[in-house]
C-alpha positions in Angstrom: -16.8 -20.0 -0.1 -15.7 -16.6 -1.3 -14.3 -14.2 1.4 -16.5 -11.4 2.3 -15.1 -7.9 1.7 -14.4 -5.9 4.8 -16.9 -3.2 6.0 -16.0 0.4 6.2 -15.6 0.2 10.0 -13.2 -2.8 9.6 -11.2 -0.9 7.0 -11.1 2.2 9.2 -9.7 0.1 12.1 -7.0 -1.4 9.8 -6.1 2.0 8.3 -5.8 3.7 11.7 -3.7 0.8 13.0 -1.3 0.9 10.1 -1.0 4.7 10.3 -0.5 4.6 14.0 2.3 2.1 13.6 4.0 4.8 11.4 3.3 7.5 14.0 0.5 9.2 12.1 -2.6 10.2 14.1 -5.7 11.0 12.0 -7.3 12.6 15.1 -5.1 15.6 14.4 -7.1 16.4 11.3 -10.3 18.5 11.6 -13.5 16.4 12.0 -15.9 16.0 9.1 -15.3 16.2 5.4 -14.7 19.9 5.0 -11.0 21.1 4.9 -9.8 23.4 7.7 -10.0 27.0 6.3 -7.0 28.2 8.2 -4.5 25.4 7.3 -6.1 23.7 4.3 -5.8 20.3 6.0 -8.4 17.8 4.7 -11.2 16.6 6.9 -10.8 13.3 8.8 -13.8 11.7 7.1 -12.7 12.6 3.6 -9.2 11.2 4.3 -10.6 7.9 5.6 -12.9 7.7 2.6 -10.0 8.2 0.2 -7.8 5.7 2.0 -10.7 3.1 2.0 -11.0 3.6 -1.7 -7.3 3.1 -2.2 -7.2 -0.1 -0.1 -10.2 -1.6 -1.9 -8.8 -0.7 -5.3 -5.2 -1.6 -5.0 -4.6 -4.3 -2.4 -6.2 -7.1 -4.5 -4.2 -6.1 -7.6 -1.0 -6.1 -5.5 -1.8 -9.4 -3.9 -2.5 -11.0 -7.2 0.9 -10.0 -8.6 3.3 -12.9 -9.3 6.9 -12.6 -10.1 7.9 -13.4 -13.6 10.1 -16.3 -12.4 7.1 -18.5 -12.5 7.5 -18.7 -16.3 10.2 -21.3 -17.1 11.6 -19.1 -20.0 12.2 -16.3 -17.6 13.5 -18.4 -14.7 17.1 -18.6 -16.1 17.7 -14.9 -16.3 20.3 -13.6 -13.8 18.9 -11.7 -10.9 19.4 -7.9 -11.0 22.4 -6.8 -8.9 23.4 -3.5 -7.4 27.0 -3.9 -8.6 27.0 -6.3 -11.6 30.7 -5.8 -12.3 31.5 -7.7 -9.1 29.4 -10.6 -10.2 30.9 -10.6 -13.7 34.4 -10.8 -12.5 33.5 -13.6 -10.0 32.0 -15.8 -12.8 35.1 -15.7 -15.0 
C-alpha cells in the first residue's frame, strides 16, 4: 500500500512546528497573499504555499539519496578528512 501524500493542512502544521523549533513565528507576517506595502514582507499564505511546494518537491529527492559507499568500487576510498596531513603521517 503506497503512502498517501500529506494534505496542505498537515504540511502547514509540520512547517509551522519546524519553524517554531527554530524560533520563527509566521504569525508575525501580514495575513493573506499580498505583501505588506510598508515593509515589503510577504503575506503569510504565500509563504506557506511556497514552503509547501518546497517540501513536496525536495524532501522525496533528499530521502531517496544514497551515499556512494553502497557501490563496492567506491567503498574502499578513504573518507574525506579535515586535516589529511595528520592521517597521512599516521599511516606511515
